[in-house]
DOPATI-472029 format. One line per 5 residues: number of its first residue (from 1); for each residue x, y, z of N, C-alpha, C. Coordinates in nm, 3 decimals. Example, Ala and Ser with C-alpha at 12.3 -4.5 7.8 and 13.67 -1.06 7.14 Angstrom:
2
1> 1.319,-0.569,0.780,1.230,-0.450,0.780,1.320,-0.330,0.780; 1.285,-0.225,0.708,1.367,-0.106,0.714,1.290,0.003,0.787 $
//
This chain:
348
1> 0.087,-0.123,-0.004,-0.001,0.000,-0.003,0.091,0.123,0.004; 0.051,0.226,-0.074,0.130,0.354,-0.081,0.045,0.467,-0.021; 0.120,0.573,0.015,0.051,0.690,0.071,-0.026,0.758,-0.037; -0.132,0.824,0.001,-0.226,0.890,-0.095,-0.168,1.022,-0.151; -0.090,1.087,-0.070,-0.032,1.219,-0.101,0.117,1.214,-0.087 $
6> 0.194,1.270,-0.177,0.338,1.270,-0.160,0.370,1.356,-0.033; 0.472,1.302,0.043,0.515,1.372,0.160,0.584,1.504,0.120; 0.543,1.612,0.187,0.602,1.747,0.159,0.717,1.784,0.249; 0.688,1.771,0.376,0.784,1.815,0.477,0.796,1.706,0.592; 0.923,1.702,0.639,0.949,1.610,0.746,1.015,1.687,0.861 $
11> 0.969,1.661,0.985,1.025,1.735,1.097,1.007,1.659,1.227; 1.026,1.728,1.341,1.013,1.669,1.471,0.956,1.768,1.568; 0.910,1.712,1.682,0.858,1.793,1.794,0.938,1.762,1.920; 0.973,1.869,1.988,1.063,1.848,2.102,1.013,1.930,2.223; 1.014,1.874,2.337,0.968,1.942,2.466,1.077,2.043,2.511 $
16> 1.204,2.025,2.479,1.315,2.103,2.528,1.313,2.094,2.679; 1.322,1.971,2.733,1.322,1.954,2.879,1.454,2.001,2.943; 1.442,2.038,3.070,1.563,2.080,3.139,1.558,2.040,3.287; 1.672,2.039,3.348,1.680,2.011,3.492,1.651,2.133,3.573; 1.576,2.116,3.679,1.532,2.231,3.762,1.652,2.309,3.810 $
21> 1.758,2.243,3.850,1.871,2.315,3.906,1.969,2.365,3.806; 1.953,2.317,3.676,2.044,2.364,3.572,1.971,2.375,3.440; 1.880,2.469,3.432,1.793,2.478,3.312,1.875,2.514,3.185; 1.982,2.584,3.201,2.061,2.627,3.079,2.110,2.511,3.002; 2.152,2.404,3.068,2.201,2.286,2.994,2.093,2.233,2.898 $
26> 1.971,2.214,2.953,1.865,2.161,2.862,1.829,2.249,2.749; 1.829,2.384,2.775,1.799,2.475,2.664,1.906,2.476,2.564; 2.033,2.469,2.605,2.147,2.463,2.510,2.144,2.338,2.431; 2.105,2.225,2.495,2.091,2.097,2.420,1.983,2.109,2.316; 1.879,2.183,2.349,1.770,2.205,2.257,1.820,2.282,2.131 $
31> 1.903,2.383,2.153,1.959,2.459,2.045,2.050,2.374,1.960; 2.129,2.289,2.029,2.219,2.199,1.956,2.138,2.096,1.866; 2.028,2.045,1.924,1.948,1.953,1.848,1.891,2.015,1.719; 1.843,2.137,1.731,1.789,2.205,1.611,1.903,2.228,1.509; 2.021,2.263,1.555,2.130,2.280,1.459,2.158,2.150,1.389 $
36> 2.157,2.040,1.463,2.181,1.906,1.408,2.075,1.869,1.309; 1.951,1.901,1.335,1.839,1.870,1.248,1.855,1.945,1.115; 1.901,2.068,1.124,1.922,2.145,0.999,2.037,2.086,0.918; 2.138,2.042,0.985,2.254,1.974,0.913,2.201,1.850,0.842; 2.107,1.781,0.901,2.054,1.658,0.836,1.956,1.684,0.725 $
41> 1.917,1.815,0.711,1.827,1.853,0.600,1.679,1.844,0.633; 1.642,1.822,0.762,1.503,1.816,0.802,1.435,1.953,0.775; 1.307,1.950,0.747,1.240,2.072,0.709,1.204,2.158,0.825; 1.168,2.099,0.940,1.117,2.177,1.049,1.142,2.112,1.183; 1.158,2.193,1.283,1.159,2.142,1.426,1.053,2.231,1.501 $
46> 0.978,2.160,1.580,0.868,2.220,1.655,0.892,2.204,1.802; 0.850,2.303,1.887,0.865,2.297,2.032,0.730,2.291,2.092; 0.718,2.211,2.202,0.602,2.217,2.286,0.610,2.343,2.373; 0.497,2.382,2.427,0.494,2.495,2.521,0.450,2.439,2.653; 0.532,2.454,2.753,0.498,2.400,2.885,0.505,2.507,2.987 $
51> 0.398,2.517,3.076,0.395,2.612,3.186,0.384,2.536,3.314; 0.463,2.586,3.416,0.474,2.521,3.544,0.524,2.376,3.530; 0.605,2.354,3.434,0.677,2.231,3.417,0.824,2.257,3.383; 0.899,2.151,3.382,1.043,2.166,3.343,1.059,2.142,3.193; 0.992,2.221,3.113,0.996,2.228,2.967,0.979,2.366,2.920 $
56> 1.013,2.390,2.795,1.016,2.524,2.742,0.883,2.599,2.750; 0.883,2.714,2.824,0.759,2.793,2.830,0.750,2.908,2.734; 0.862,2.944,2.664,0.869,3.064,2.582,0.927,3.039,2.449; 0.843,2.983,2.353,0.902,2.951,2.224,0.966,3.068,2.150; 0.899,3.185,2.155,0.952,3.300,2.077,1.091,3.338,2.120 $
61> 1.118,3.332,2.251,1.254,3.359,2.301,1.349,3.256,2.249; 1.310,3.130,2.251,1.396,3.021,2.203,1.419,3.036,2.056; 1.321,3.076,1.980,1.339,3.090,1.836,1.429,3.206,1.804; 1.428,3.313,1.883,1.517,3.428,1.863,1.660,3.383,1.873; 1.687,3.292,1.974,1.826,3.239,1.987,1.853,3.151,1.862 $
66> 1.759,3.067,1.825,1.780,2.978,1.710,1.801,3.055,1.582; 1.746,3.171,1.568,1.757,3.251,1.451,1.904,3.285,1.424; 1.981,3.290,1.531,2.122,3.323,1.518,2.214,3.202,1.500; 2.155,3.085,1.512,2.234,2.960,1.502,2.189,2.865,1.390; 2.079,2.898,1.324,2.036,2.823,1.205,1.994,2.917,1.099 $
71> 1.986,2.865,0.976,1.960,2.949,0.863,1.834,2.910,0.780; 1.794,2.782,0.787,1.688,2.736,0.695,1.573,2.669,0.760; 1.596,2.592,0.862,1.495,2.503,0.921,1.376,2.582,0.971; 1.252,2.534,0.946,1.128,2.596,0.995,1.123,2.582,1.144; 1.065,2.677,1.216,1.064,2.684,1.361,0.914,2.687,1.403 $
76> 0.862,2.570,1.449,0.722,2.558,1.476,0.688,2.548,1.622; 0.563,2.582,1.660,0.522,2.560,1.798,0.405,2.462,1.796; 0.417,2.357,1.880,0.317,2.249,1.876,0.279,2.217,2.023; 0.197,2.296,2.082,0.143,2.426,2.034,0.152,2.526,2.146; 0.122,2.654,2.110,0.107,2.757,2.212,-0.037,2.758,2.256 $
81> -0.064,2.732,2.388,-0.204,2.744,2.438,-0.236,2.893,2.455; -0.328,2.937,2.368,-0.350,3.079,2.370,-0.416,3.135,2.492; -0.472,3.047,2.572,-0.533,3.095,2.694,-0.438,3.162,2.791; -0.309,3.126,2.781,-0.211,3.190,2.862,-0.154,3.321,2.805; -0.201,3.353,2.688,-0.141,3.462,2.611,-0.232,3.575,2.594 $
86> -0.177,3.702,2.592,-0.246,3.821,2.542,-0.214,3.827,2.394; -0.314,3.820,2.305,-0.291,3.819,2.163,-0.197,3.934,2.115; -0.213,4.050,2.175,-0.126,4.166,2.136,0.021,4.137,2.163; 0.050,4.087,2.285,0.190,4.061,2.322,0.245,3.941,2.247; 0.162,3.840,2.224,0.203,3.728,2.156,0.240,3.766,2.010 $
91> 0.157,3.856,1.950,0.186,3.900,1.811,0.321,3.969,1.811; 0.351,4.051,1.909,0.479,4.118,1.908,0.595,4.019,1.920; 0.578,3.919,2.007,0.687,3.822,2.025,0.706,3.740,1.899; 0.600,3.690,1.839,0.611,3.610,1.718,0.666,3.690,1.603; 0.621,3.811,1.597,0.678,3.899,1.490,0.829,3.922,1.503 $
96> 0.870,3.940,1.625,1.017,3.964,1.646,1.095,3.839,1.611; 1.044,3.724,1.652,1.119,3.597,1.621,1.118,3.572,1.469; 1.007,3.605,1.405,0.994,3.576,1.261,1.085,3.668,1.180; 1.098,3.796,1.217,1.186,3.884,1.150,1.330,3.842,1.171; 1.367,3.804,1.292,1.505,3.764,1.317,1.540,3.635,1.240 $
101> 1.441,3.543,1.227,1.473,3.413,1.159,1.455,3.421,1.009; 1.417,3.531,0.954,1.400,3.544,0.808,1.273,3.479,0.759; 1.166,3.484,0.843,1.034,3.430,0.801,1.021,3.281,0.817; 1.074,3.222,0.920,1.075,3.079,0.937,0.980,3.024,1.047; 0.910,3.117,1.117,0.829,3.076,1.232,0.695,3.018,1.182 $
106> 0.653,2.906,1.240,0.533,2.838,1.204,0.446,2.823,1.338; 0.367,2.927,1.365,0.292,2.928,1.492,0.181,2.825,1.495; 0.196,2.723,1.578,0.088,2.631,1.609,0.016,2.674,1.737; -0.114,2.676,1.742,-0.188,2.736,1.847,-0.303,2.645,1.887; -0.356,2.666,2.009,-0.480,2.602,2.058,-0.549,2.691,2.150 $
111> -0.679,2.663,2.174,-0.751,2.742,2.272,-0.822,2.646,2.371; -0.833,2.691,2.488,-0.901,2.615,2.593,-0.916,2.707,2.716; -1.014,2.687,2.799,-1.027,2.763,2.921,-0.925,2.719,3.023; -0.901,2.794,3.135,-0.807,2.759,3.241,-0.820,2.618,3.280; -0.701,2.544,3.281,-0.708,2.402,3.307,-0.677,2.362,3.448 $
116> -0.648,2.453,3.539,-0.615,2.415,3.671,-0.741,2.401,3.755; -0.762,2.289,3.823,-0.883,2.262,3.898,-0.903,2.358,4.015; -0.799,2.408,4.074,-0.808,2.490,4.192,-0.822,2.639,4.150; -0.931,2.700,4.190,-0.950,2.844,4.152,-0.840,2.932,4.199; -0.781,2.897,4.318,-0.672,2.978,4.370,-0.548,2.977,4.276 $
121> -0.527,2.862,4.215,-0.413,2.845,4.119,-0.448,2.925,3.992; -0.572,2.919,3.948,-0.614,2.993,3.828,-0.604,3.143,3.858; -0.637,3.188,3.977,-0.620,3.330,4.009,-0.476,3.374,4.006; -0.387,3.288,4.051,-0.243,3.318,4.049,-0.188,3.327,3.904; -0.239,3.234,3.821,-0.182,3.227,3.681,-0.244,3.327,3.593 $
126> -0.378,3.338,3.598,-0.452,3.421,3.500,-0.500,3.557,3.555; -0.489,3.582,3.688,-0.543,3.689,3.760,-0.701,3.660,3.774; -0.767,3.736,3.856,-0.906,3.701,3.882,-0.995,3.723,3.765; -0.957,3.797,3.666,-1.041,3.827,3.552,-1.064,3.707,3.463; -1.004,3.594,3.488,-1.021,3.480,3.402,-1.166,3.428,3.395 $
131> -1.237,3.456,3.506,-1.378,3.412,3.506,-1.461,3.479,3.399; -1.428,3.599,3.360,-1.505,3.670,3.258,-1.440,3.668,3.121; -1.326,3.610,3.111,-1.253,3.616,2.987,-1.312,3.517,2.884; -1.298,3.551,2.752,-1.343,3.459,2.649,-1.219,3.383,2.605; -1.223,3.253,2.613,-1.111,3.168,2.574,-1.141,3.087,2.448 $
136> -1.233,3.139,2.364,-1.270,3.069,2.243,-1.181,3.098,2.127; -1.231,3.055,2.012,-1.152,3.068,1.891,-1.126,3.216,1.847; -1.215,3.307,1.901,-1.200,3.446,1.866,-1.065,3.502,1.907; -1.005,3.441,2.004,-0.873,3.483,2.053,-0.769,3.470,1.943; -0.780,3.357,1.870,-0.684,3.333,1.759,-0.716,3.418,1.635 $
141> -0.842,3.445,1.613,-0.879,3.535,1.504,-0.826,3.674,1.527; -0.828,3.719,1.656,-0.771,3.854,1.687,-0.618,3.847,1.671; -0.550,3.740,1.714,-0.406,3.731,1.688,-0.375,3.739,1.542; -0.453,3.670,1.456,-0.421,3.671,1.312,-0.435,3.804,1.256; -0.535,3.883,1.294,-0.555,4.021,1.242,-0.439,4.109,1.289 $
146> -0.393,4.092,1.410,-0.275,4.169,1.454,-0.152,4.131,1.377; -0.130,4.000,1.353,-0.009,3.965,1.278,-0.016,4.008,1.131; -0.141,4.020,1.079,-0.156,4.068,0.942,-0.134,4.215,0.928; -0.122,4.289,1.035,-0.098,4.433,1.032,-0.220,4.520,1.049; -0.328,4.464,1.099,-0.447,4.548,1.120,-0.419,4.662,1.215 $
151> -0.469,4.777,1.183,-0.441,4.893,1.274,-0.508,4.875,1.403; -0.436,4.909,1.510,-0.485,4.905,1.642,-0.537,5.042,1.692; -0.484,5.152,1.627,-0.518,5.288,1.663,-0.485,5.379,1.550; -0.525,5.503,1.565,-0.488,5.609,1.476,-0.360,5.673,1.544; -0.261,5.695,1.466,-0.136,5.758,1.519,-0.158,5.908,1.528 $
156> -0.141,5.963,1.642,-0.155,6.109,1.657,-0.043,6.181,1.585; -0.070,6.308,1.554,0.031,6.387,1.484,0.154,6.407,1.573; 0.270,6.402,1.513,0.399,6.407,1.591,0.404,6.545,1.656; 0.430,6.542,1.783,0.436,6.673,1.862,0.572,6.721,1.891; 0.674,6.648,1.846,0.813,6.690,1.869,0.869,6.638,1.996 $
161> 0.796,6.554,2.069,0.845,6.500,2.195,0.860,6.350,2.183; 0.975,6.305,2.219,1.002,6.157,2.228,1.050,6.092,2.099; 1.017,6.146,1.986,1.064,6.087,1.858,0.943,6.041,1.775; 0.965,6.047,1.643,0.852,6.019,1.553,0.863,5.874,1.509; 0.827,5.781,1.596,0.835,5.642,1.563,0.714,5.562,1.602 $
166> 0.608,5.630,1.627,0.480,5.564,1.655,0.424,5.488,1.538; 0.355,5.372,1.566,0.295,5.291,1.460,0.150,5.266,1.494; 0.072,5.246,1.396,-0.075,5.211,1.409,-0.094,5.065,1.434; 0.005,4.982,1.400,-0.006,4.838,1.398,0.096,4.776,1.493; 0.084,4.645,1.519,0.182,4.575,1.598,0.311,4.573,1.525 $
171> 0.418,4.597,1.590,0.553,4.593,1.538,0.640,4.501,1.622; 0.744,4.441,1.555,0.769,4.444,1.412,0.676,4.363,1.332; 0.632,4.417,1.219,0.548,4.339,1.130,0.628,4.253,1.036; 0.583,4.130,1.025,0.654,4.028,0.940,0.555,3.981,0.834; 0.564,4.026,0.715,0.473,3.987,0.606,0.471,3.836,0.589 $
176> 0.354,3.780,0.583,0.335,3.634,0.558,0.314,3.556,0.682; 0.354,3.611,0.800,0.341,3.530,0.920,0.200,3.496,0.955; 0.108,3.582,0.925,-0.035,3.558,0.952,-0.093,3.446,0.867; -0.021,3.411,0.755,-0.069,3.305,0.667,-0.004,3.171,0.700; 0.076,3.168,0.805,0.148,3.044,0.844,0.095,2.990,0.976 $
181> -0.022,3.020,1.012,-0.080,2.972,1.136,-0.134,2.833,1.127; -0.111,2.752,1.233,-0.157,2.615,1.243,-0.246,2.604,1.365; -0.351,2.520,1.353,-0.431,2.493,1.469,-0.402,2.348,1.513; -0.362,2.330,1.636,-0.343,2.196,1.690,-0.462,2.148,1.760; -0.530,2.046,1.701,-0.660,2.008,1.751,-0.671,1.855,1.762 $
186> -0.788,1.819,1.811,-0.809,1.676,1.828,-0.956,1.638,1.835; -1.039,1.718,1.765,-1.182,1.694,1.761,-1.243,1.739,1.629; -1.355,1.684,1.597,-1.425,1.723,1.474,-1.464,1.874,1.474; -1.503,1.921,1.592,-1.544,2.064,1.613,-1.429,2.155,1.583; -1.310,2.124,1.637,-1.195,2.210,1.613,-1.143,2.196,1.468 $
191> -1.157,2.077,1.413,-1.114,2.056,1.269,-1.203,2.138,1.177; -1.330,2.140,1.200,-1.419,2.221,1.119,-1.395,2.367,1.136; -1.375,2.411,1.257,-1.345,2.553,1.280,-1.212,2.592,1.206; -1.105,2.515,1.228,-0.974,2.547,1.168,-0.993,2.550,1.016; -1.070,2.462,0.957,-1.095,2.466,0.812,-1.165,2.594,0.768 $
196> -1.272,2.628,0.833,-1.340,2.750,0.795,-1.259,2.872,0.813; -1.173,2.875,0.919,-1.085,2.987,0.941,-0.965,2.996,0.852; -0.943,2.890,0.779,-0.830,2.896,0.681,-0.696,2.869,0.747; -0.694,2.807,0.867,-0.567,2.768,0.932,-0.513,2.637,0.865; -0.391,2.607,0.895,-0.342,2.470,0.870,-0.380,2.382,0.983 $
201> -0.379,2.250,0.968,-0.431,2.156,1.066,-0.322,2.065,1.112; -0.297,2.057,1.246,-0.190,1.981,1.308,-0.249,1.884,1.407; -0.227,1.754,1.392,-0.276,1.657,1.490,-0.161,1.577,1.542; -0.181,1.525,1.665,-0.070,1.454,1.737,-0.115,1.323,1.782; -0.049,1.270,1.887,-0.079,1.132,1.937,-0.188,1.131,2.040 $
206> -0.257,1.244,2.063,-0.371,1.254,2.156,-0.492,1.304,2.072; -0.605,1.236,2.080,-0.720,1.274,2.001,-0.848,1.241,2.071; -0.958,1.242,2.003,-1.095,1.220,2.059,-1.162,1.106,1.985; -1.230,1.022,2.065,-1.318,0.927,2.012,-1.453,0.990,1.993; -1.506,0.993,1.867,-1.631,1.058,1.842,-1.718,0.971,1.746 $
211> -1.848,0.985,1.763,-1.940,0.909,1.676,-1.919,0.762,1.685; -1.882,0.714,1.803,-1.864,0.574,1.827,-1.729,0.518,1.768; -1.646,0.597,1.718,-1.517,0.550,1.658,-1.408,0.563,1.760; -1.347,0.456,1.799,-1.236,0.455,1.899,-1.104,0.419,1.835; -1.101,0.372,1.711,-0.978,0.345,1.645,-0.908,0.483,1.620 $
216> -0.786,0.490,1.666,-0.719,0.623,1.666,-0.697,0.676,1.526; -0.643,0.599,1.438,-0.615,0.648,1.302,-0.748,0.683,1.226; -0.852,0.605,1.244,-0.974,0.639,1.181,-1.038,0.765,1.237; -1.030,0.784,1.361,-1.085,0.906,1.422,-1.009,1.029,1.372; -0.878,1.014,1.363,-0.794,1.126,1.317,-0.815,1.154,1.170 $
221> -0.839,1.049,1.091,-0.861,1.068,0.946,-0.997,1.141,0.930; -1.094,1.111,1.006,-1.225,1.180,1.000,-1.210,1.330,1.024; -1.123,1.362,1.121,-1.092,1.503,1.146,-1.028,1.572,1.023; -0.930,1.505,0.964,-0.864,1.556,0.847,-0.963,1.577,0.738; -1.048,1.486,0.712,-1.146,1.502,0.609,-1.242,1.614,0.635 $
226> -1.285,1.627,0.761,-1.376,1.737,0.802,-1.306,1.868,0.788; -1.181,1.879,0.824,-1.104,2.006,0.807,-1.105,2.045,0.656; -1.064,1.956,0.572,-1.053,1.994,0.431,-1.190,2.022,0.367; -1.294,1.958,0.423,-1.425,1.984,0.365,-1.472,2.126,0.396; -1.416,2.184,0.503,-1.455,2.321,0.537,-1.357,2.428,0.490 $
231> -1.238,2.384,0.451,-1.131,2.483,0.419,-1.155,2.541,0.284; -1.125,2.672,0.263,-1.144,2.731,0.131,-1.058,2.662,0.020; -0.940,2.605,0.061,-0.854,2.541,-0.032,-0.893,2.396,-0.056; -0.991,2.345,0.013,-1.036,2.211,-0.008,-0.931,2.107,0.010; -0.915,2.017,-0.083,-0.821,1.906,-0.073,-0.677,1.952,-0.071 $
236> -0.655,2.076,-0.106,-0.517,2.127,-0.103,-0.477,2.187,0.030; -0.569,2.194,0.128,-0.542,2.248,0.261,-0.437,2.159,0.327; -0.348,2.220,0.400,-0.230,2.156,0.449,-0.250,2.087,0.587; -0.207,1.961,0.598,-0.225,1.886,0.721,-0.089,1.823,0.764; -0.062,1.827,0.891,0.057,1.760,0.950,0.013,1.662,1.056 $
241> 0.067,1.541,1.053,0.040,1.439,1.149,0.165,1.408,1.228; 0.149,1.413,1.365,0.263,1.388,1.452,0.237,1.268,1.539; 0.338,1.186,1.548,0.330,1.066,1.638,0.462,1.036,1.706; 0.456,0.971,1.817,0.581,0.922,1.879,0.630,0.802,1.804; 0.743,0.814,1.736,0.802,0.705,1.655,0.950,0.689,1.697 $
246> 0.984,0.571,1.730,1.116,0.544,1.784,1.184,0.434,1.705; 1.279,0.467,1.620,1.347,0.373,1.534,1.458,0.290,1.613; 1.466,0.164,1.589,1.564,0.082,1.656,1.687,0.056,1.569; 1.678,0.070,1.439,1.795,0.052,1.355,1.901,0.151,1.393; 2.024,0.106,1.404,2.135,0.195,1.435,2.149,0.226,1.585 $
251> 2.060,0.181,1.667,2.068,0.203,1.814,2.165,0.113,1.875; 2.231,0.159,1.982,2.313,0.074,2.063,2.226,-0.024,2.138; 2.283,-0.126,2.200,2.208,-0.223,2.276,2.139,-0.152,2.392; 2.209,-0.062,2.459,2.156,0.015,2.570,2.034,0.100,2.527; 2.055,0.168,2.407,1.943,0.249,2.362,1.822,0.165,2.323 $
256> 1.849,0.053,2.259,1.735,-0.034,2.214,1.656,-0.086,2.336; 1.731,-0.119,2.440,1.660,-0.161,2.566,1.581,-0.049,2.627; 1.636,0.066,2.628,1.563,0.185,2.680,1.444,0.214,2.603; 1.456,0.211,2.468,1.341,0.234,2.383,1.229,0.135,2.404; 1.265,0.008,2.412,1.159,-0.097,2.439,1.089,-0.077,2.573 $
261> 1.168,-0.050,2.677,1.110,-0.025,2.808,1.008,0.090,2.803; 1.054,0.190,2.737,0.970,0.309,2.724,0.836,0.283,2.650; 0.842,0.221,2.542,0.722,0.187,2.461,0.634,0.090,2.538; 0.689,-0.011,2.600,0.612,-0.110,2.672,0.538,-0.043,2.793; 0.606,0.047,2.862,0.544,0.107,2.980,0.424,0.201,2.939 $
266> 0.431,0.258,2.821,0.322,0.347,2.777,0.212,0.282,2.701; 0.227,0.155,2.664,0.127,0.088,2.577,-0.005,0.069,2.648; -0.012,0.043,2.776,-0.145,0.021,2.834,-0.239,0.144,2.823; -0.185,0.260,2.825,-0.277,0.380,2.816,-0.338,0.396,2.681; -0.300,0.324,2.582,-0.354,0.331,2.450,-0.470,0.236,2.428 $
271> -0.499,0.153,2.527,-0.599,0.048,2.513,-0.733,0.082,2.567; -0.749,0.212,2.606,-0.877,0.251,2.670,-0.908,0.394,2.631; -1.036,0.431,2.651,-1.072,0.570,2.636,-1.061,0.638,2.775; -0.992,0.753,2.775,-0.971,0.828,2.898,-1.072,0.933,2.919; -1.132,0.941,3.040,-1.226,1.048,3.064,-1.345,1.036,2.974 $
276> -1.389,1.153,2.922,-1.505,1.152,2.837,-1.480,1.086,2.702; -1.373,1.121,2.633,-1.348,1.066,2.498,-1.204,1.072,2.453; -1.112,1.088,2.542,-0.970,1.101,2.500,-0.909,0.965,2.468; -0.844,0.958,2.351,-0.773,0.836,2.306,-0.630,0.878,2.273; -0.543,0.778,2.288,-0.396,0.803,2.273,-0.343,0.698,2.175 $
281> -0.258,0.744,2.081,-0.199,0.655,1.982,-0.085,0.575,2.042; -0.076,0.450,1.992,0.034,0.364,2.032,0.164,0.416,1.978; 0.268,0.418,2.067,0.401,0.457,2.014,0.452,0.355,1.914; 0.518,0.403,1.811,0.566,0.316,1.707,0.718,0.283,1.723; 0.745,0.165,1.760,0.881,0.122,1.789,0.917,0.014,1.686 $
286> 1.033,0.028,1.617,1.070,-0.077,1.525,1.178,-0.031,1.425; 1.201,-0.123,1.330,1.298,-0.097,1.232,1.246,0.001,1.129; 1.336,0.046,1.035,1.289,0.130,0.931,1.177,0.067,0.849; 1.192,-0.061,0.817,1.090,-0.129,0.739,0.958,-0.134,0.810; 0.962,-0.159,0.943,0.834,-0.166,1.024,0.770,-0.024,1.031 $
291> 0.850,0.075,1.052,0.798,0.211,1.066,0.734,0.258,0.933; 0.805,0.236,0.823,0.753,0.275,0.693,0.617,0.194,0.664; 0.613,0.070,0.699,0.489,-0.006,0.678,0.379,0.053,0.763; 0.408,0.093,0.884,0.304,0.150,0.973,0.250,0.278,0.915; 0.343,0.363,0.875,0.298,0.494,0.822,0.217,0.479,0.700 $
296> 0.259,0.396,0.606,0.191,0.380,0.478,0.055,0.309,0.485; 0.028,0.247,0.601,-0.096,0.180,0.622,-0.189,0.256,0.719; -0.135,0.361,0.782,-0.218,0.443,0.875,-0.297,0.542,0.792; -0.429,0.543,0.810,-0.513,0.621,0.720,-0.498,0.772,0.751; -0.451,0.807,0.869,-0.432,0.952,0.892,-0.308,1.001,0.828 $
301> -0.196,0.920,0.844,-0.071,0.960,0.773,-0.092,0.961,0.627; -0.170,0.867,0.575,-0.189,0.861,0.428,-0.252,0.992,0.373; -0.325,1.059,0.457,-0.394,1.188,0.412,-0.316,1.311,0.442; -0.197,1.301,0.504,-0.123,1.414,0.548,-0.020,1.461,0.446; 0.016,1.589,0.455,0.122,1.643,0.373,0.260,1.640,0.444 $
306> 0.254,1.662,0.575,0.381,1.668,0.652,0.374,1.568,0.763; 0.496,1.509,0.795,0.508,1.412,0.910,0.603,1.467,1.010; 0.559,1.458,1.140,0.644,1.501,1.250,0.666,1.389,1.345; 0.789,1.365,1.389,0.819,1.268,1.488,0.828,1.337,1.625; 0.743,1.291,1.719,0.745,1.347,1.853,0.857,1.279,1.931 $
311> 0.950,1.354,1.982,1.061,1.298,2.058,1.023,1.270,2.199; 1.052,1.144,2.253,1.016,1.115,2.394,1.080,1.212,2.490; 1.002,1.257,2.584,1.051,1.358,2.678,1.171,1.302,2.763; 1.161,1.170,2.796,1.250,1.115,2.896,1.390,1.078,2.841; 1.410,1.087,2.707,1.534,1.045,2.651,1.644,1.156,2.665 $
316> 1.759,1.127,2.615,1.868,1.219,2.620,1.914,1.263,2.486; 2.006,1.358,2.480,2.044,1.425,2.353,2.098,1.322,2.250; 2.177,1.229,2.299,2.226,1.121,2.204,2.116,1.045,2.146; 2.009,1.009,2.228,1.901,0.937,2.174,1.817,1.020,2.073; 1.793,1.140,2.103,1.719,1.231,2.011,1.794,1.246,1.879 $
321> 1.925,1.261,1.888,2.005,1.266,1.764,1.997,1.139,1.684; 1.997,1.027,1.751,1.988,0.898,1.679,1.853,0.884,1.606; 1.744,0.935,1.676,1.612,0.930,1.613,1.607,1.022,1.486; 1.665,1.137,1.500,1.662,1.233,1.390,1.744,1.186,1.275; 1.857,1.124,1.305,1.944,1.066,1.201,1.873,0.963,1.124 $
326> 1.807,0.869,1.191,1.731,0.766,1.121,1.618,0.828,1.038; 1.553,0.922,1.094,1.442,0.987,1.023,1.486,1.048,0.894; 1.603,1.123,0.899,1.646,1.194,0.777,1.722,1.110,0.678; 1.788,1.004,0.724,1.874,0.927,0.633,1.814,0.796,0.587; 1.720,0.739,0.666,1.659,0.610,0.627,1.509,0.613,0.605 $
331> 1.436,0.662,0.710,1.292,0.651,0.710,1.237,0.748,0.605; 1.280,0.878,0.611,1.227,0.970,0.518,1.247,0.932,0.372; 1.368,0.900,0.336,1.394,0.860,0.196,1.308,0.739,0.155; 1.288,0.647,0.249,1.209,0.529,0.215,1.063,0.563,0.187; 1.023,0.678,0.246,0.883,0.723,0.224,0.874,0.814,0.101 $
336> 0.985,0.843,0.036,0.988,0.930,-0.083,1.015,1.073,-0.055; 1.057,1.098,0.067,1.098,1.240,0.099,1.236,1.272,0.053; 1.258,1.394,0.012,1.389,1.446,-0.026,1.423,1.563,0.062; 1.548,1.578,0.097,1.594,1.689,0.178,1.562,1.823,0.115; 1.537,1.924,0.205,1.506,2.054,0.147,1.618,2.106,0.063 $
341> 1.740,2.081,0.099,1.856,2.129,0.020,1.859,2.061,-0.118; 1.798,1.945,-0.134,1.797,1.875,-0.262,1.687,1.925,-0.355; 1.575,1.963,-0.291,1.463,2.009,-0.376,1.454,2.159,-0.383; 1.538,2.235,-0.310,1.545,2.373,-0.324,1.435,2.449,-0.246; 1.380,2.382,-0.141,1.274,2.439,-0.062,1.318,2.483,0.074 $
346> 1.224,2.524,0.157,1.258,2.557,0.296,1.159,2.488,0.387; 1.169,2.520,0.519,1.089,2.446,0.615,0.953,2.506,0.637; 0.914,2.611,0.566,0.784,2.674,0.590,0.679,2.608,0.515 $
//
């Protein structure tokens, strides 16, 4: 069986974990990993956004550093939870990172209300106004308008005080950034909204069982189809599928044992529906041949344009480099992917 759409881009998602007592080391390793991925010719690297955890909380800051250490690789967020963000300030940060990187930022976003069960924690994180705040899709529509350069105010006439540098729009403005937005979702409702709104669609290893369908790939394929059915571009609308995929070819004996233990420990959670309707994909562990067979028979991957490998949080830099090396040199080519440097493209 072959994939339905030729693979366009190949990349990875990374938590950028760090030690509580020495966060710099983890952040520096994250920068090193992105540099290595660019050397391998991968199209994009994406970071998760973590708050109140030992993982990267500030993608735009990280991307600004990466802009000085990489030249081509796309810089994605998978995803920024917009509930923690002021759209105005987020637009400024994303614009700055995009200008510095030469237009390589790929903002992946999501919306949800405050997720902390204790109201006292919500008050500390969001301030007390969170009870009246709208955490819906409109937050992202406002962000896109700001990124597109919509005027926020009328600039008053220069009075000779302070300098004539006022702007009516969010600065710095980066043309094209507002057209590179992704929505990271896991339900038919969000898929349909993202399609109507003209976003790109990003799905991962956590999704929803809906309409009686609990098979992960089938549920995710239904979302992809629903997204494209609503998108102005129809079948040409862009979709990226991300899963935890761990190749064993080329691994040391110690790495292979670690990989097996990791996958086996996580397998039980994939065999049931969590809470109301949350389902989790099985981690894919195996040889290049086994991984390629899995991808080409998975109905969600078959409908995607871009493939992302989610790197396990608990691994180390040498393990992550091994996974990326196998992805770029063995698995990607076996799927028909060519390096960006070979096809003359970029990571966007």
